[in-house]
DOBA-676784 format. One record per residue: residue number from 1; x, y, z of N, C-alpha, C, O in turn. Coordinates in nm, 3 decimals, m for minus. Layout:
// DOBA-676784
{rec NUM; {X; Y; Z}; {X; Y; Z}; {X; Y; Z}; {X; Y; Z}} ...
END
This chain:
// DOBA-676784
{rec 1; {10.153; 12.231; 5.922}; {10.083; 12.217; 6.048}; {9.961; 12.308; 6.045}; {9.970; 12.427; 6.015}} {rec 2; {9.848; 12.250; 6.075}; {9.723; 12.326; 6.082}; {9.704; 12.373; 6.226}; {9.710; 12.291; 6.318}} {rec 3; {9.682; 12.500; 6.246}; {9.661; 12.552; 6.381}; {9.559; 12.665; 6.376}; {9.585; 12.771; 6.320}} {rec 4; {9.444; 12.639; 6.433}; {9.338; 12.739; 6.433}; {9.269; 12.741; 6.568}; {9.285; 12.648; 6.648}} {rec 5; {9.192; 12.844; 6.592}; {9.109; 12.851; 6.712}; {8.964; 12.846; 6.666}; {8.919; 12.935; 6.594}} {rec 6; {8.894; 12.744; 6.706}; {8.753; 12.729; 6.671}; {8.688; 12.632; 6.768}; {8.755; 12.566; 6.847}} {rec 7; {8.557; 12.625; 6.761}; {8.484; 12.535; 6.849}; {8.509; 12.390; 6.807}; {8.535; 12.362; 6.691}} {rec 8; {8.500; 12.299; 6.903}; {8.513; 12.156; 6.877}; {8.397; 12.085; 6.943}; {8.351; 12.126; 7.050}} {rec 9; {8.350; 11.978; 6.880}; {8.248; 11.894; 6.942}; {8.269; 11.750; 6.897}; {8.325; 11.724; 6.791}} {rec 10; {8.222; 11.657; 6.982}; {8.232; 11.517; 6.944}; {8.126; 11.486; 6.837}; {8.048; 11.574; 6.801}} {rec 11; {8.124; 11.365; 6.787}; {8.037; 11.330; 6.675}; {7.889; 11.353; 6.704}; {7.813; 11.387; 6.613}} {rec 12; {7.848; 11.335; 6.828}; {7.705; 11.350; 6.861}; {7.670; 11.492; 6.905}; {7.552; 11.528; 6.912}} {rec 13; {7.772; 11.573; 6.935}; {7.748; 11.707; 6.984}; {7.725; 11.715; 7.134}; {7.699; 11.822; 7.188}} {rec 14; {7.733; 11.599; 7.203}; {7.709; 11.598; 7.347}; {7.826; 11.653; 7.428}; {7.809; 11.691; 7.544}} {rec 15; {7.946; 11.657; 7.369}; {8.063; 11.717; 7.433}; {8.112; 11.829; 7.342}; {8.138; 11.807; 7.224}} {rec 16; {8.125; 11.948; 7.398}; {8.170; 12.064; 7.321}; {8.281; 12.135; 7.396}; {8.287; 12.129; 7.519}} {rec 17; {8.366; 12.202; 7.323}; {8.477; 12.276; 7.385}; {8.511; 12.397; 7.300}; {8.478; 12.403; 7.181}} {rec 18; {8.578; 12.491; 7.361}; {8.627; 12.610; 7.292}; {8.778; 12.619; 7.318}; {8.823; 12.703; 7.395}} {rec 19; {8.856; 12.531; 7.253}; {9.001; 12.533; 7.275}; {9.063; 12.661; 7.221}; {9.011; 12.724; 7.128}} {rec 20; {9.175; 12.699; 7.280}; {9.246; 12.817; 7.231}; {9.306; 12.792; 7.094}; {9.331; 12.886; 7.018}} {rec 21; {9.327; 12.664; 7.062}; {9.391; 12.628; 6.936}; {9.361; 12.483; 6.903}; {9.363; 12.398; 6.992}} {rec 22; {9.332; 12.454; 6.776}; {9.323; 12.318; 6.724}; {9.448; 12.298; 6.640}; {9.475; 12.380; 6.551}} {rec 23; {9.522; 12.193; 6.664}; {9.647; 12.173; 6.591}; {9.656; 12.031; 6.538}; {9.617; 11.935; 6.605}} {rec 24; {9.708; 12.019; 6.416}; {9.727; 11.889; 6.350}; {9.869; 11.882; 6.294}; {9.889; 11.905; 6.175}} {rec 25; {9.967; 11.852; 6.378}; {10.105; 11.847; 6.329}; {10.126; 11.734; 6.230}; {10.061; 11.629; 6.237}} {rec 26; {10.218; 11.756; 6.137}; {10.251; 11.653; 6.038}; {10.384; 11.585; 6.069}; {10.412; 11.476; 6.019}} {rec 27; {10.467; 11.650; 6.150}; {10.598; 11.593; 6.184}; {10.617; 11.592; 6.336}; {10.546; 11.662; 6.409}} {rec 28; {10.713; 11.513; 6.381}; {10.743; 11.510; 6.524}; {10.799; 11.644; 6.570}; {10.775; 11.685; 6.684}} {rec 29; {10.873; 11.714; 6.484}; {10.924; 11.846; 6.520}; {10.809; 11.945; 6.543}; {10.812; 12.021; 6.639}} {rec 30; {10.708; 11.943; 6.456}; {10.592; 12.029; 6.475}; {10.519; 11.993; 6.604}; {10.477; 12.082; 6.679}} {rec 31; {10.503; 11.864; 6.630}; {10.438; 11.819; 6.752}; {10.513; 11.868; 6.875}; {10.452; 11.918; 6.970}} {rec 32; {10.644; 11.855; 6.873}; {10.727; 11.899; 6.984}; {10.714; 12.050; 7.008}; {10.704; 12.094; 7.123}} {rec 33; {10.712; 12.127; 6.902}; {10.698; 12.273; 6.913}; {10.564; 12.310; 6.977}; {10.559; 12.397; 7.065}} {rec 34; {10.458; 12.244; 6.934}; {10.325; 12.271; 6.989}; {10.320; 12.239; 7.138}; {10.273; 12.320; 7.218}} {rec 35; {10.369; 12.122; 7.175}; {10.363; 12.079; 7.315}; {10.448; 12.168; 7.404}; {10.405; 12.207; 7.513}} {rec 36; {10.569; 12.203; 7.359}; {10.656; 12.290; 7.439}; {10.595; 12.428; 7.459}; {10.616; 12.491; 7.563}} {rec 37; {10.520; 12.476; 7.360}; {10.465; 12.611; 7.368}; {10.329; 12.621; 7.433}; {10.273; 12.731; 7.441}} {rec 38; {10.274; 12.511; 7.481}; {10.139; 12.512; 7.538}; {10.142; 12.489; 7.688}; {10.221; 12.410; 7.739}} {rec 39; {10.055; 12.560; 7.757}; {10.041; 12.538; 7.902}; {9.957; 12.413; 7.929}; {9.978; 12.344; 8.029}} {rec 40; {9.862; 12.385; 7.840}; {9.773; 12.270; 7.858}; {9.743; 12.210; 7.721}; {9.708; 12.282; 7.628}} {rec 41; {9.757; 12.077; 7.709}; {9.733; 12.008; 7.582}; {9.642; 11.888; 7.607}; {9.663; 11.813; 7.702}} {rec 42; {9.543; 11.871; 7.523}; {9.459; 11.751; 7.521}; {9.470; 11.694; 7.381}; {9.479; 11.769; 7.284}} {rec 43; {9.468; 11.562; 7.371}; {9.475; 11.495; 7.241}; {9.340; 11.436; 7.209}; {9.280; 11.365; 7.290}} {rec 44; {9.292; 11.466; 7.089}; {9.162; 11.417; 7.045}; {9.183; 11.300; 6.949}; {9.276; 11.299; 6.869}} {rec 45; {9.095; 11.203; 6.960}; {9.097; 11.090; 6.867}; {8.988; 11.109; 6.763}; {8.981; 11.213; 6.697}} {rec 46; {8.903; 11.009; 6.750}; {8.797; 11.014; 6.650}; {8.675; 11.093; 6.697}; {8.584; 11.118; 6.618}} {rec 47; {8.672; 11.133; 6.824}; {8.559; 11.210; 6.874}; {8.437; 11.126; 6.905}; {8.325; 11.176; 6.904}} {rec 48; {8.460; 10.998; 6.934}; {8.347; 10.908; 6.962}; {8.309; 10.903; 7.109}; {8.202; 10.853; 7.142}} {rec 49; {8.391; 10.952; 7.197}; {8.366; 10.941; 7.340}; {8.251; 11.030; 7.385}; {8.235; 11.142; 7.336}} {rec 50; {8.171; 10.980; 7.478}; {8.065; 11.059; 7.538}; {8.114; 11.131; 7.663}; {8.042; 11.211; 7.722}} {rec 51; {8.237; 11.104; 7.704}; {8.297; 11.167; 7.820}; {8.374; 11.291; 7.776}; {8.427; 11.293; 7.665}} {rec 52; {8.382; 11.392; 7.859}; {8.451; 11.517; 7.819}; {8.603; 11.508; 7.830}; {8.667; 11.596; 7.888}} {rec 53; {8.660; 11.402; 7.776}; {8.805; 11.382; 7.783}; {8.883; 11.486; 7.703}; {8.996; 11.519; 7.739}} {rec 54; {8.824; 11.537; 7.597}; {8.893; 11.631; 7.510}; {8.851; 11.775; 7.532}; {8.909; 11.867; 7.473}} {rec 55; {8.751; 11.796; 7.614}; {8.704; 11.932; 7.639}; {8.815; 12.012; 7.708}; {8.864; 11.972; 7.814}} {rec 56; {8.854; 12.122; 7.648}; {8.964; 12.202; 7.702}; {8.953; 12.346; 7.653}; {8.890; 12.374; 7.552}} {rec 57; {9.015; 12.434; 7.726}; {9.032; 12.572; 7.680}; {9.176; 12.592; 7.634}; {9.213; 12.700; 7.589}} {rec 58; {9.256; 12.488; 7.645}; {9.395; 12.491; 7.599}; {9.405; 12.444; 7.455}; {9.313; 12.463; 7.376}} {rec 59; {9.517; 12.382; 7.422}; {9.541; 12.332; 7.287}; {9.477; 12.195; 7.271}; {9.497; 12.107; 7.354}} {rec 60; {9.401; 12.177; 7.165}; {9.342; 12.048; 7.131}; {9.419; 11.995; 7.011}; {9.422; 12.058; 6.905}} {rec 61; {9.479; 11.880; 7.027}; {9.575; 11.826; 6.932}; {9.521; 11.700; 6.866}; {9.475; 11.609; 6.935}} {rec 62; {9.526; 11.695; 6.734}; {9.493; 11.573; 6.660}; {9.623; 11.517; 6.603}; {9.703; 11.590; 6.546}} {rec 63; {9.642; 11.387; 6.618}; {9.762; 11.322; 6.565}; {9.733; 11.250; 6.433}; {9.817; 11.175; 6.384}} {rec 64; {9.614; 11.272; 6.377}; {9.572; 11.202; 6.255}; {9.663; 11.229; 6.135}; {9.677; 11.143; 6.049}} {rec 65; {9.725; 11.347; 6.129}; {9.811; 11.382; 6.015}; {9.959; 11.355; 6.041}; {10.042; 11.378; 5.953}} {rec 66; {9.991; 11.307; 6.159}; {10.131; 11.280; 6.192}; {10.184; 11.168; 6.103}; {10.125; 11.060; 6.098}} {rec 67; {10.294; 11.193; 6.036}; {10.349; 11.095; 5.943}; {10.472; 11.029; 6.005}; {10.576; 11.093; 6.022}} {rec 68; {10.458; 10.904; 6.037}; {10.566; 10.825; 6.093}; {10.559; 10.686; 6.030}; {10.455; 10.647; 5.976}} {rec 69; {10.669; 10.612; 6.035}; {10.667; 10.479; 5.973}; {10.592; 10.376; 6.058}; {10.578; 10.391; 6.180}} {rec 70; {10.544; 10.273; 5.991}; {10.489; 10.157; 6.060}; {10.607; 10.070; 6.102}; {10.699; 10.048; 6.022}} {rec 71; {10.606; 10.021; 6.225}; {10.711; 9.931; 6.272}; {10.654; 9.791; 6.279}; {10.549; 9.768; 6.340}} {rec 72; {10.724; 9.695; 6.217}; {10.677; 9.557; 6.211}; {10.766; 9.471; 6.300}; {10.888; 9.482; 6.297}} {rec 73; {10.701; 9.383; 6.378}; {10.776; 9.291; 6.464}; {10.859; 9.197; 6.376}; {10.822; 9.169; 6.262}} {rec 74; {10.969; 9.149; 6.430}; {11.061; 9.063; 6.356}; {10.992; 8.938; 6.301}; {11.026; 8.891; 6.193}} {rec 75; {10.894; 8.885; 6.374}; {10.826; 8.764; 6.328}; {10.712; 8.795; 6.231}; {10.647; 8.703; 6.180}} {rec 76; {10.686; 8.923; 6.205}; {10.586; 8.964; 6.108}; {10.441; 8.946; 6.152}; {10.350; 8.961; 6.070}} {rec 77; {10.419; 8.913; 6.278}; {10.282; 8.886; 6.323}; {10.213; 9.008; 6.384}; {10.093; 9.004; 6.410}} {rec 78; {10.287; 9.115; 6.408}; {10.225; 9.234; 6.465}; {10.299; 9.358; 6.416}; {10.412; 9.352; 6.368}} {rec 79; {10.230; 9.471; 6.430}; {10.288; 9.598; 6.385}; {10.242; 9.709; 6.477}; {10.139; 9.698; 6.543}} {rec 80; {10.320; 9.816; 6.480}; {10.286; 9.935; 6.557}; {10.268; 10.049; 6.457}; {10.354; 10.073; 6.373}} {rec 81; {10.155; 10.117; 6.467}; {10.128; 10.230; 6.378}; {10.124; 10.357; 6.462}; {10.099; 10.351; 6.582}} {rec 82; {10.148; 10.472; 6.400}; {10.148; 10.597; 6.475}; {10.015; 10.626; 6.544}; {9.908; 10.593; 6.493}} {rec 83; {10.024; 10.687; 6.657}; {9.903; 10.729; 6.731}; {9.821; 10.822; 6.644}; {9.877; 10.903; 6.570}} {rec 84; {9.691; 10.810; 6.652}; {9.602; 10.898; 6.580}; {9.563; 10.849; 6.442}; {9.470; 10.904; 6.383}} {rec 85; {9.629; 10.748; 6.390}; {9.594; 10.699; 6.257}; {9.462; 10.624; 6.261}; {9.435; 10.549; 6.356}} {rec 86; {9.380; 10.644; 6.160}; {9.255; 10.569; 6.147}; {9.287; 10.425; 6.106}; {9.398; 10.396; 6.060}} {rec 87; {9.191; 10.338; 6.124}; {9.208; 10.199; 6.080}; {9.230; 10.193; 5.929}; {9.311; 10.115; 5.880}} {rec 88; {9.157; 10.276; 5.855}; {9.170; 10.278; 5.710}; {9.311; 10.317; 5.667}; {9.370; 10.253; 5.579}} {rec 89; {9.366; 10.421; 5.728}; {9.502; 10.466; 5.693}; {9.604; 10.359; 5.732}; {9.697; 10.332; 5.656}} {rec 90; {9.588; 10.301; 5.848}; {9.680; 10.196; 5.893}; {9.681; 10.078; 5.797}; {9.788; 10.028; 5.761}} {rec 91; {9.562; 10.034; 5.756}; {9.551; 9.921; 5.664}; {9.612; 9.954; 5.528}; {9.684; 9.873; 5.470}} {rec 92; {9.582; 10.075; 5.479}; {9.634; 10.117; 5.350}; {9.787; 10.118; 5.349}; {9.849; 10.069; 5.255}} {rec 93; {9.847; 10.173; 5.454}; {9.993; 10.176; 5.463}; {10.052; 10.037; 5.478}; {10.157; 10.007; 5.421}} {rec 94; {9.985; 9.951; 5.556}; {10.034; 9.815; 5.576}; {10.033; 9.738; 5.445}; {10.121; 9.654; 5.421}} {rec 95; {9.936; 9.764; 5.360}; {9.927; 9.696; 5.231}; {10.039; 9.736; 5.136}; {10.073; 9.661; 5.045}} {rec 96; {10.098; 9.854; 5.157}; {10.206; 9.901; 5.070}; {10.342; 9.846; 5.110}; {10.440; 9.860; 5.036}} {rec 97; {10.348; 9.783; 5.226}; {10.476; 9.728; 5.271}; {10.512; 9.603; 5.191}; {10.423; 9.539; 5.136}} {rec 98; {10.642; 9.568; 5.183}; {10.682; 9.448; 5.110}; {10.612; 9.322; 5.164}; {10.584; 9.229; 5.088}} {rec 99; {10.584; 9.319; 5.294}; {10.520; 9.202; 5.354}; {10.370; 9.197; 5.320}; {10.305; 9.096; 5.345}} {rec 100; {10.316; 9.308; 5.262}; {10.173; 9.322; 5.233}; {10.089; 9.277; 5.351}; {10.002; 9.190; 5.340}} {rec 101; {10.117; 9.337; 5.463}; {10.043; 9.305; 5.584}; {9.897; 9.343; 5.567}; {9.865; 9.439; 5.497}} {rec 102; {9.810; 9.268; 5.628}; {9.667; 9.298; 5.622}; {9.612; 9.305; 5.764}; {9.654; 9.230; 5.852}} {rec 103; {9.520; 9.395; 5.784}; {9.452; 9.404; 5.912}; {9.318; 9.330; 5.893}; {9.217; 9.390; 5.859}} {rec 104; {9.322; 9.202; 5.915}; {9.205; 9.117; 5.892}; {9.088; 9.157; 5.980}; {9.107; 9.205; 6.092}} {rec 105; {8.969; 9.137; 5.928}; {8.844; 9.155; 6.002}; {8.811; 9.299; 6.040}; {8.726; 9.320; 6.126}} {rec 106; {8.873; 9.397; 5.979}; {8.839; 9.534; 6.018}; {8.781; 9.617; 5.906}; {8.755; 9.736; 5.926}} {rec 107; {8.759; 9.559; 5.790}; {8.710; 9.641; 5.678}; {8.578; 9.709; 5.710}; {8.555; 9.821; 5.664}} {rec 108; {8.491; 9.646; 5.788}; {8.363; 9.708; 5.824}; {8.385; 9.830; 5.913}; {8.303; 9.922; 5.912}} {rec 109; {8.493; 9.831; 5.988}; {8.520; 9.943; 6.078}; {8.567; 10.067; 6.002}; {8.561; 10.178; 6.057}} {rec 110; {8.612; 10.052; 5.879}; {8.660; 10.168; 5.802}; {8.552; 10.274; 5.791}; {8.582; 10.393; 5.800}} {rec 111; {8.429; 10.233; 5.770}; {8.321; 10.330; 5.754}; {8.300; 10.411; 5.880}; {8.247; 10.522; 5.874}} {rec 112; {8.339; 10.358; 5.996}; {8.313; 10.423; 6.124}; {8.436; 10.493; 6.181}; {8.428; 10.558; 6.285}} {rec 113; {8.548; 10.480; 6.116}; {8.672; 10.536; 6.164}; {8.692; 10.677; 6.109}; {8.706; 10.696; 5.989}} {rec 114; {8.693; 10.776; 6.200}; {8.706; 10.916; 6.159}; {8.799; 10.984; 6.258}; {8.777; 10.980; 6.379}} {rec 115; {8.904; 11.047; 6.206}; {9.000; 11.109; 6.295}; {9.022; 11.256; 6.264}; {9.127; 11.311; 6.297}} {rec 116; {8.927; 11.318; 6.203}; {8.941; 11.461; 6.172}; {8.863; 11.542; 6.273}; {8.774; 11.491; 6.342}} {rec 117; {8.896; 11.669; 6.282}; {8.818; 11.758; 6.369}; {8.679; 11.774; 6.309}; {8.664; 11.787; 6.188}} {rec 118; {8.579; 11.774; 6.395}; {8.441; 11.791; 6.347}; {8.403; 11.937; 6.351}; {8.291; 11.972; 6.314}} 
END
């Protein structure tokens, strides 16, 4: 689990924050520990929003490193991936499944999908 205190900003720099901690849990147990120990938690995604949704002085949490399985519907037409995963990571994991699921029409979005702290 990565946990540091540093400045955060969105991709354009128009939203900035000074959270008490930036955290990237890898397991649900780590996530649970962070949430239980924090008075205030905000979850950051790719940092594309122009709204100050992630601006906080509390804990800023990224779920990009959370490792959980992909769940596939019984009919194989849809799947659920863990929160915080980029499109690229979701597609890569789906391709490794026996069903070799594909996320059609999103390859162009891979270049724009970023889920790390900036």
